[in-house]
C-alpha positions as CSV (number, residue, x, y, z in Angstrom):
1,M,1.1,-15.8,-13.3
2,A,4.1,-16.6,-11.1
3,L,3.1,-18.6,-8.1
4,D,4.7,-17.5,-4.9
5,R,4.5,-19.2,-1.5
6,K,3.2,-16.2,0.5
7,T,0.3,-15.4,-1.9
8,S,-0.7,-19.1,-2.2
9,A,-0.6,-19.6,1.6
10,R,-2.7,-16.5,2.1
11,V,-5.4,-17.7,-0.3
12,L,-5.5,-21.2,1.3
13,R,-5.7,-19.6,4.7
14,E,-8.5,-17.3,3.6
15,I,-10.5,-20.3,2.2
16,S,-10.1,-22.1,5.5
17,R,-11.3,-19.0,7.4
18,L,-14.4,-18.5,5.2
19,L,-15.2,-22.3,5.4
20,E,-15.1,-22.0,9.2
21,V,-17.4,-18.9,9.1
22,Q,-19.8,-20.9,6.9
23,N,-19.6,-23.8,9.5
24,D,-18.3,-26.2,6.8
25,N,-16.9,-29.6,7.6
26,V,-14.2,-29.3,10.3
27,H,-11.9,-31.7,8.4
28,R,-12.1,-29.5,5.3
29,V,-11.4,-26.4,7.3
30,R,-8.3,-28.0,8.8
31,A,-7.2,-29.3,5.4
32,F,-6.9,-25.8,3.9
33,A,-5.4,-24.4,7.1
34,N,-2.8,-27.1,7.2
35,A,-2.0,-26.8,3.4
36,S,-1.5,-23.1,4.0
37,R,1.2,-23.8,6.6
38,V,2.8,-26.5,4.4
39,V,3.0,-24.2,1.3
40,E,4.4,-21.3,3.4
41,R,7.3,-23.4,4.6
42,L,7.8,-25.4,1.3
43,E,11.3,-25.3,-0.2
44,G,11.8,-25.3,-4.0
45,D,9.9,-23.9,-6.9
46,L,6.2,-24.0,-6.0
47,E,5.0,-23.3,-9.5
48,A,7.1,-26.1,-11.0
49,M,5.9,-28.5,-8.3
50,V,2.3,-27.7,-9.2
51,E,2.9,-28.0,-13.0
52,S,4.6,-31.5,-12.5
53,S,2.0,-32.6,-9.9
54,E,5.0,-33.3,-7.6
55,L,3.2,-31.3,-4.9
56,L,0.5,-34.0,-4.6
57,S,3.2,-36.2,-2.9
58,V,3.8,-33.6,-0.2
59,K,2.2,-34.5,3.1
60,G,-0.6,-32.0,3.9
61,I,-1.5,-31.3,0.2
62,G,-4.7,-33.0,-1.0
63,K,-6.7,-33.0,-4.2
64,G,-8.8,-30.0,-3.1
65,T,-6.0,-27.8,-2.0
66,F,-3.9,-28.8,-5.1
67,A,-6.8,-27.8,-7.4
68,V,-6.7,-24.3,-5.8
69,L,-3.0,-24.0,-6.5
70,E,-3.5,-25.1,-10.1
71,E,-6.1,-22.3,-10.6
72,L,-3.7,-19.8,-9.0
73,A,-0.9,-21.0,-11.3
74,A,-3.2,-20.5,-14.3
75,G,-3.9,-16.9,-13.2
76,R,-7.5,-17.6,-12.1
77,K,-9.2,-16.8,-8.9
78,P,-10.0,-20.2,-7.3
79,K,-13.6,-21.2,-7.7
80,V,-14.0,-22.3,-4.1
81,L,-12.8,-18.9,-2.9
82,E,-15.1,-17.1,-5.4
83,D,-18.1,-19.1,-4.2
84,L,-17.3,-18.5,-0.5
85,E,-17.0,-14.8,-1.1
86,N,-20.3,-14.7,-2.9
87,E,-21.9,-16.6,0.0
88,T,-20.4,-14.4,2.8
89,P,-21.4,-10.7,3.0
90,V,-18.6,-8.3,2.4
91,G,-19.1,-6.8,5.9
92,V,-18.8,-10.2,7.5
93,R,-15.5,-10.8,5.7
94,A,-14.4,-7.4,7.0
95,M,-15.0,-8.6,10.6
96,L,-12.3,-11.2,10.1
97,E,-9.8,-8.4,9.9
98,I,-10.7,-7.1,13.4
99,P,-8.1,-8.2,16.0
100,G,-9.7,-10.7,18.4
101,L,-12.4,-11.9,16.0
102,G,-11.6,-15.4,14.7
103,P,-13.9,-17.3,12.3
104,K,-15.9,-18.9,15.0
105,K,-16.8,-15.6,16.7
106,V,-17.6,-14.0,13.4
107,R,-20.0,-16.8,12.6
108,V,-21.7,-16.2,16.0
109,L,-22.0,-12.5,15.3
110,W,-23.4,-13.1,11.8
111,Q,-25.7,-16.1,12.4
112,D,-26.8,-15.5,16.0
113,L,-26.6,-11.7,16.3
114,G,-27.5,-10.9,12.7
115,A,-24.6,-8.4,12.3
116,V,-23.5,-8.2,8.6
117,N,-21.1,-5.3,8.7
118,L,-19.0,-3.3,11.1
119,G,-21.6,-0.6,11.6
120,E,-24.2,-3.1,12.8
121,L,-21.5,-4.8,15.1
122,E,-20.7,-1.4,16.6
123,Y,-24.3,-0.7,17.3
124,A,-24.7,-4.1,18.9
125,C,-21.7,-3.4,21.1
126,R,-23.1,-0.1,22.2
127,E,-26.5,-1.7,22.9
128,N,-24.6,-4.3,25.1
129,R,-25.9,-7.2,23.0
130,L,-22.7,-9.2,22.9
131,V,-22.4,-9.8,26.7
132,E,-24.7,-12.9,26.6
133,L,-23.3,-14.4,23.4
134,P,-21.3,-17.6,23.8
135,G,-17.6,-16.8,23.7
136,F,-18.1,-13.1,24.4
137,G,-18.4,-10.9,27.4
138,A,-18.3,-7.3,28.6
139,R,-14.5,-7.1,28.3
140,T,-14.5,-8.6,24.8
141,Q,-17.3,-6.2,23.8
142,E,-15.2,-3.2,25.0
143,R,-12.1,-4.4,23.1
144,L,-14.2,-4.8,20.0
145,L,-15.5,-1.3,20.2
146,E,-11.9,0.0,20.4
147,S,-10.8,-2.2,17.4
148,I,-13.8,-1.0,15.3
149,R,-12.9,2.6,16.0
150,F,-9.3,1.9,14.9
151,A,-10.5,0.1,11.8
152,R,-12.7,3.1,10.8
153,H,-9.7,5.4,11.1
154,A,-7.5,3.0,9.2
155,N,-9.9,2.8,6.3
156,E,-9.6,6.6,5.8
157,R,-5.8,6.4,5.2
158,R,-3.3,4.5,3.1
159,L,0.2,3.4,3.5
160,M,3.1,5.7,2.6
161,N,4.5,3.4,-0.1
162,E,1.1,2.9,-1.8
163,A,0.5,6.7,-1.8
164,W,4.0,7.4,-3.2
165,T,3.4,4.9,-6.1
166,A,0.1,6.5,-6.9
167,A,1.5,10.0,-6.7
168,T,4.5,9.3,-8.9
169,A,2.4,7.6,-11.5
170,L,0.1,10.6,-11.7
171,E,3.0,13.0,-11.8
172,I,4.5,11.2,-14.8
173,A,1.2,11.0,-16.6
174,L,0.4,14.7,-16.2
175,E,3.9,15.9,-17.2
176,E,3.4,14.3,-20.6
177,H,0.9,17.0,-21.5
178,P,2.4,20.1,-23.2
179,E,-0.1,22.4,-21.5
180,V,1.5,21.5,-18.2
181,D,4.7,23.3,-17.3
182,R,5.6,21.3,-14.1
183,V,4.0,18.8,-11.7
184,V,5.2,18.5,-8.1
185,I,4.0,16.0,-5.4
186,A,3.0,17.8,-2.3
187,G,1.1,17.3,1.0
188,E,1.6,14.3,3.2
189,V,3.1,12.2,0.5
190,R,6.0,14.7,0.0
191,R,6.4,14.9,3.8
192,F,6.6,11.1,3.8
193,C,4.0,10.8,6.5
194,E,3.6,7.2,7.8
195,T,0.0,7.1,6.5
196,V,-1.7,9.4,4.0
197,D,-5.3,10.5,3.5
198,A,-4.9,11.8,0.0
199,V,-2.5,12.4,-2.9
200,E,-1.8,16.1,-3.2
201,M,-0.2,17.7,-6.3
202,V,0.8,21.2,-7.5
203,V,0.3,21.5,-11.2
204,V,2.0,24.6,-12.8
205,A,0.1,25.7,-15.9
206,E,-0.9,29.0,-17.6
207,D,-4.5,27.8,-18.3
208,E,-6.3,26.4,-15.3
209,D,-9.3,25.1,-17.3
210,A,-7.0,23.3,-19.7
211,A,-5.2,21.7,-16.8
212,G,-8.6,20.7,-15.3
213,A,-9.6,19.0,-18.5
214,I,-6.4,17.1,-18.5
215,L,-7.1,15.8,-15.0
216,G,-10.3,14.3,-16.3
217,T,-8.3,12.0,-18.6
218,H,-6.4,10.5,-15.7
219,L,-8.8,10.7,-12.7
220,S,-12.5,9.9,-12.2
221,D,-15.0,12.1,-10.4
222,V,-13.0,15.2,-11.2
223,E,-14.6,18.5,-10.2
224,R,-13.4,22.0,-9.3
225,S,-13.5,22.6,-5.5
226,G,-12.5,26.2,-5.5
227,P,-10.3,28.7,-7.4
228,G,-7.3,26.7,-8.7
229,R,-8.4,23.7,-6.8
230,W,-9.5,20.3,-8.2
231,I,-10.4,17.0,-6.7
232,G,-10.6,13.5,-8.2
233,V,-10.0,9.8,-7.6
234,T,-7.3,7.5,-9.0
235,G,-8.1,4.2,-10.6
236,N,-7.1,2.4,-7.4
237,G,-9.2,4.6,-5.2
238,F,-6.9,7.3,-3.9
239,A,-8.4,10.7,-3.2
240,V,-6.5,13.4,-5.1
241,R,-6.3,17.1,-4.4
242,V,-4.7,19.2,-7.2
243,H,-3.6,22.9,-6.9
244,V,-3.4,24.4,-10.4
245,V,-1.3,27.6,-10.3
246,A,0.4,30.0,-12.8
247,P,4.2,29.9,-12.9
248,P,4.7,33.1,-10.8
249,A,2.8,31.6,-7.9
250,A,4.3,28.1,-8.1
251,S,6.9,28.3,-5.3
252,A,4.6,29.8,-2.7
253,A,1.8,27.4,-3.6
254,L,4.2,24.4,-3.2
255,V,5.2,25.6,0.3
256,R,1.6,25.9,1.3
257,A,0.5,22.6,-0.3
258,T,3.4,20.7,1.4
259,G,3.5,22.0,5.0
260,S,1.3,20.7,7.8
261,D,-1.0,23.1,9.5
262,D,1.5,23.6,12.3
263,H,4.3,24.4,9.9
264,L,2.2,26.9,8.0
265,N,1.0,28.5,11.2
266,A,4.6,28.9,12.3
267,L,5.4,30.5,9.0
268,S,2.3,32.8,9.2
269,R,3.4,34.0,12.7
270,R,6.8,34.8,11.2
271,A,5.3,36.5,8.2
272,S,3.2,38.9,10.3
273,T,6.4,40.2,11.9
274,L,7.9,40.8,8.5
275,G,4.9,42.4,6.8
276,L,4.5,39.3,4.5
277,E,1.6,37.1,3.5
278,L,2.0,33.6,2.1
279,C,-0.9,32.9,-0.2
280,D,-1.8,30.2,-2.9
281,D,-1.1,32.8,-5.6
282,G,2.3,33.9,-4.2
283,L,4.3,35.6,-1.4
284,W,3.0,39.1,-1.0
285,Q,4.4,42.3,0.7
286,D,1.5,44.7,0.8
287,D,0.2,44.7,-2.8
288,K,3.4,43.5,-4.4
289,R,4.0,39.8,-5.2
290,L,7.6,39.0,-4.4
291,E,9.6,37.1,-7.1
292,C,10.3,33.6,-5.8
293,P,11.7,31.3,-8.4
294,D,12.0,28.4,-6.0
295,E,11.1,27.3,-2.5
296,E,14.5,28.4,-1.2
297,A,13.6,32.0,-2.1
298,V,10.3,31.8,-0.2
299,Y,12.1,30.6,3.0
300,R,14.9,33.2,2.5
301,A,12.2,35.9,2.5
302,F,11.2,34.6,6.0
303,G,14.9,34.7,7.1
304,C,15.1,30.9,7.1
305,R,17.0,28.2,5.5
306,W,15.1,25.9,3.2
307,V,13.3,23.3,5.3
308,P,13.3,19.7,3.9
309,P,9.7,18.5,3.3
310,E,10.0,15.7,5.9
311,L,10.6,18.2,8.7
312,R,7.6,20.4,7.9
313,E,5.5,19.0,10.7
314,D,5.1,20.4,14.2
315,G,6.3,24.0,13.6
316,T,9.5,23.9,15.7
317,E,11.5,23.4,12.5
318,V,10.8,27.0,11.4
319,A,12.6,28.3,14.5
320,W,15.5,25.9,13.7
321,A,15.6,27.2,10.1
322,A,15.7,30.8,11.3
323,A,18.5,30.0,13.7
324,G,20.5,28.1,11.0
325,A,20.2,25.0,13.2
326,L,18.6,22.5,10.9
327,P,20.4,19.2,10.9
328,E,22.1,17.8,7.7
329,L,19.7,15.0,7.2
330,V,20.8,11.5,6.4
331,T,20.5,10.4,2.7
332,T,20.4,7.1,0.8
333,E,24.0,7.7,-0.2
334,D,25.1,7.6,3.4
335,V,23.8,4.1,4.0
336,L,26.6,1.4,4.2
337,G,24.5,-1.5,5.2
338,V,21.5,-3.0,7.1
339,L,21.2,-5.5,9.9
340,H,17.6,-7.0,10.0
341,N,17.0,-9.3,7.1
342,H,15.6,-12.8,6.5
343,T,16.6,-15.6,4.1
344,T,15.2,-19.0,3.0
345,D,16.8,-20.3,6.2
346,S,13.7,-19.0,8.0
347,D,10.8,-17.3,6.1
348,G,12.6,-15.4,3.4
349,V,12.3,-16.2,-0.3
350,A,16.0,-15.6,-1.3
351,T,19.2,-17.4,0.0
352,V,21.9,-15.8,2.0
353,G,24.1,-15.6,-1.1
354,E,21.3,-14.1,-3.2
355,M,20.5,-11.5,-0.6
356,A,24.1,-10.6,-0.1
357,A,24.6,-10.2,-3.8
358,A,21.7,-7.8,-4.0
359,A,23.1,-5.8,-1.1
360,R,26.4,-5.6,-3.0
361,V,24.6,-4.3,-6.0
362,R,23.1,-1.5,-3.8
363,G,26.6,-0.4,-2.9
364,W,26.6,-1.5,0.7
365,S,29.7,-2.6,2.6
366,F,28.0,-4.8,5.2
367,F,24.8,-6.9,5.2
368,G,23.3,-8.5,8.3
369,V,21.4,-11.8,8.3
370,A,19.0,-12.1,11.2
371,D,16.7,-15.0,10.6
372,H,14.0,-15.9,13.1
373,S,14.8,-17.8,16.3
374,P,13.5,-21.3,17.1
375,V,10.3,-20.4,18.9
376,A,9.0,-18.7,15.8
377,V,7.8,-22.1,14.4
378,Y,5.4,-20.2,12.1
379,A,8.4,-18.5,10.4
380,N,10.6,-21.7,10.2
381,G,12.8,-20.4,13.0
382,V,16.4,-21.6,12.9
383,T,17.7,-24.3,15.3
384,A,21.2,-24.4,16.6
385,D,22.3,-26.9,13.9
386,R,20.8,-24.8,11.1
387,L,22.3,-21.6,12.5
388,H,25.8,-23.2,12.6
389,D,25.3,-24.4,9.0
390,Q,24.3,-20.8,8.0
391,W,27.5,-19.5,9.6
392,R,29.6,-22.0,7.6
393,R,28.0,-20.7,4.4
394,I,28.5,-17.1,5.5
395,D,32.2,-17.7,6.2
396,E,32.6,-19.2,2.7
397,L,30.9,-16.1,1.1
398,N,33.0,-13.7,3.2
399,R,36.2,-15.5,2.1
400,D,35.2,-14.9,-1.5
401,G,35.4,-11.1,-0.8
402,G,33.6,-8.9,-3.2
403,G,33.6,-5.8,-1.0
404,L,30.7,-6.9,1.2
405,R,30.9,-8.3,4.7
406,I,28.0,-10.5,5.8
407,V,27.4,-10.2,9.5
408,K,26.0,-13.1,11.5
409,G,22.9,-12.2,13.4
410,L,19.6,-13.5,14.7
411,E,16.1,-12.0,15.2
412,A,15.5,-13.5,18.7
413,D,12.0,-13.5,20.0
414,V,11.5,-11.8,23.3
415,L,9.8,-14.4,25.5
416,T,7.1,-13.5,27.9
417,D,9.6,-13.5,30.8
418,G,12.0,-11.1,29.0
419,T,14.6,-13.7,28.1
420,L,15.8,-14.0,24.5
421,D,15.1,-17.1,22.4
422,I,18.8,-17.8,21.4
423,P,19.6,-21.4,20.4
424,S,21.7,-23.1,23.0
425,G,25.5,-22.9,22.2
426,C,25.1,-20.1,19.7
427,E,25.6,-17.0,21.7
428,D,29.4,-16.8,21.2
429,G,29.1,-17.2,17.5
430,L,26.5,-14.5,17.0
431,E,27.8,-11.0,16.1
432,Y,24.6,-9.3,17.0
433,V,21.0,-10.0,18.0
434,V,17.8,-8.1,17.1
435,A,15.4,-8.6,20.0
436,S,11.8,-8.5,18.9
437,V,8.4,-9.0,20.5
438,H,6.2,-11.3,18.3
439,S,3.7,-12.6,20.9
440,A,1.7,-11.8,24.1
441,F,0.7,-8.4,22.9
442,R,-2.0,-8.1,25.5
443,L,0.2,-8.0,28.6
444,S,-0.3,-5.0,30.9
445,Q,1.8,-2.0,30.2
446,E,3.9,-2.7,33.3
447,R,4.6,-6.3,32.4
448,Q,5.3,-5.5,28.7
449,T,7.7,-2.7,29.7
450,E,9.5,-4.9,32.1
451,R,9.7,-7.7,29.6
452,I,11.3,-5.5,27.0
453,I,13.7,-3.8,29.5
454,S,14.9,-7.3,30.5
455,A,15.5,-8.2,26.9
456,V,17.6,-5.1,26.1
457,A,19.7,-5.8,29.2
458,H,20.7,-9.2,27.8
459,P,24.4,-9.0,26.8
460,A,23.7,-10.4,23.3
461,C,21.1,-7.8,22.4
462,S,22.4,-5.1,20.0
463,V,19.1,-3.8,18.4
464,L,15.6,-3.5,19.7
465,G,13.4,-4.6,16.7
466,H,10.1,-2.9,15.8
467,P,9.8,-1.5,19.4
468,T,6.0,-1.0,19.6
469,G,4.8,-4.0,17.5
470,R,2.3,-1.9,15.5
471,L,1.1,-2.7,12.0
472,L,0.0,0.5,10.3
473,L,-3.7,0.6,9.6
474,A,-4.1,-3.0,10.9
475,R,-2.9,-3.2,14.5
476,P,-2.1,-0.6,17.1
477,G,1.1,-1.2,19.1
478,Y,1.0,-3.0,22.5
479,A,0.8,-1.1,25.7
480,V,4.4,-0.1,26.7
481,D,6.2,2.8,28.5
482,L,8.5,3.8,25.6
483,E,10.3,6.4,27.6
484,R,11.5,3.7,30.1
485,V,12.4,1.4,27.2
486,L,14.4,4.0,25.5
487,Q,16.2,4.9,28.7
488,A,17.1,1.2,29.1
489,C,18.4,1.0,25.6
490,L,20.6,4.0,26.3
491,E,21.9,2.4,29.5
492,H,22.8,-0.8,27.8
493,G,24.1,0.6,24.5
494,V,21.3,-0.9,22.4
495,A,20.3,0.7,19.1
496,V,16.6,1.3,18.5
497,E,15.2,0.1,15.2
498,I,13.2,2.0,12.7
499,N,11.7,-1.0,11.0
500,A,11.4,0.2,7.4
501,S,8.7,-2.1,6.2
502,P,5.9,0.2,5.1
503,Y,3.5,-1.9,7.1
504,R,5.4,-1.1,10.3
505,L,7.6,2.1,10.2
506,D,8.2,1.3,13.8
507,L,9.6,3.3,15.6
508,G,7.5,6.3,14.4
509,W,9.2,9.6,13.8
510,R,8.1,11.3,17.0
511,W,9.6,8.7,19.3
512,A,12.6,8.4,17.0
513,R,13.2,12.1,17.6
514,R,13.0,11.5,21.3
515,A,15.5,8.7,21.0
516,L,17.9,11.0,19.2
517,T,17.4,13.6,21.9
518,L,18.5,11.0,24.5
519,G,21.6,10.2,22.4
520,L,20.5,6.8,21.2
521,K,21.6,5.2,17.9
522,L,19.0,4.3,15.4
523,A,19.1,1.3,13.1
524,V,17.1,1.7,9.9
525,D,16.3,-1.9,8.8
526,P,14.1,-3.2,5.9
527,D,13.2,-6.4,7.7
528,A,13.6,-7.7,4.2
529,H,12.2,-11.2,3.3
530,S,13.1,-10.8,-0.4
531,I,15.5,-9.0,-2.6
532,E,12.9,-6.4,-3.5
533,G,12.3,-5.9,0.3
534,L,15.8,-4.4,0.6
535,D,14.5,-1.3,-1.1
536,D,12.1,-0.6,1.8
537,V,15.1,1.1,3.4
538,R,13.9,4.3,1.7
539,W,10.8,4.4,3.8
540,G,12.7,3.9,7.0
541,L,15.2,6.6,6.0
542,A,12.2,9.0,5.5
543,V,11.1,8.3,9.1
544,A,14.7,8.9,10.3
545,R,14.8,12.2,8.3
546,K,11.4,13.3,9.8
547,A,13.0,12.7,13.2
548,G,15.9,14.9,12.3
549,A,18.5,12.1,12.0
550,T,22.0,12.7,10.5
551,A,24.3,10.1,9.1
552,S,26.1,9.9,12.5
553,D,22.9,9.0,14.2
554,L,22.4,5.8,12.3
555,V,24.2,2.4,12.8
556,N,23.7,2.0,9.0
557,C,26.1,4.8,8.2
558,G,29.1,4.0,10.4
559,D,31.7,1.4,11.0
560,I,29.7,-1.7,11.8
561,D,32.6,-3.3,13.8
562,E,32.9,-0.2,15.9
563,F,29.2,-0.4,16.7
564,L,29.3,-4.1,17.5
565,E,32.4,-3.7,19.7
566,S,30.9,-0.8,21.6
567,R,27.9,-3.0,22.4
568,R,30.2,-5.8,23.7
569,R,31.9,-3.3,26.1
570,C,28.6,-2.4,27.7
């Protein structure tokens, strides 16, 4: 298998954590932790360095850590990791994913308290048993309860990109069967919800039983859950709900299977005034099923324009559609470029030239490089000298032309006092700055809000990066008054990012809609650390579409120089 730095570093880090949980030799624990950091920042071809044993000459790599990398390069799970996982209960390993629980605390909970899973830990918290444990206390116990509740909710849902991959694979597989007329992805996946609880499909077929039998060849645990309804599980554990309908009912069934409860309730209220009823088996007027060859016909019967699936959420979109006031949503074709991207100059895996070439292939006219600032040592943040060297290379690439302009930027950490971590002497050369919070997440709401407001007021700040700091299904955002932050961005002409990484999708669509209402510009950015990461733009665009954004609302779709100049005038 191909050996990449991030995966290798993650495995070494996991070994270090489990060794610490097992109370192994402290020097061995540190050796694996240090090797993880070394590998993550290593330059060059890691796999080749392992194959040639050159890696053994790198400071921080010993025989034990090198052996692990050899096993990974050979496509094997490292023996030491396998043994540690066998010795550590699954539930104890799950505790390591809870914010605020490091290996030492997990060891105490396991060995001293006897908790071997999240359920037992939650019970212990509710019984007030953590208060007297070393390193714990009442406040820690309270935070743990909140984190456990969040983790339980997270385990019930999956990320948008994972759900889309599972849904499209099932769609392709089912369409291969001649008994199936058509397959359409529906539900939360079709609405591009930020997280998804199940894959939902509408399968159009004349014979429901035959379609049900087909489902059994692609899903496990398939069973009929009602007339025309089937459930099952994909190979990678996604719950699947399938609506099998005959062709005359397909359009109505798709509308019902796609819309949220609020959307369907709004349609139902409209239907009652028109003498209509929207059912799984069609759109009915009294005892007559209306002919609806497509979804557009269903919405026309309600006196509405067709509503894009992303907008079918809170019900207000039905009134917009009836009034002919739906926005012309932004599309992939409208995108001219992106601003928040990383290269090998910080923690990316592709060079400036390679990333720019990939942007050119995607048809973009500008591409922003925003590597991490110096304080982000963990991400190989750029110093002033390295940033100037990067600019020299960017100038050379820009002189070569090719229809793409590379824009000189920086992702500057917002320090605790609200200042931006911009290398001394570099402000004048930067064309833009993405200001992002990467630390001190536990500040009070007031301090966090003031910190971010101070950052967006900085003359160099052009974009506020991932404004809430959330990681979907892993970490809730920090406490912040977003309304005040958005008002500050408006005052200073700062665009608000929709970070398109499927792990973030930050800003979420509801707050993005609020930003648009205020008149703010949005910047959909992939936060790409690789060429493949550039394609995450699609997930950010889905969030922008859910917010009701048009091309004119996005920095990505306009004249980049005009945006940068407008920021300088503020």
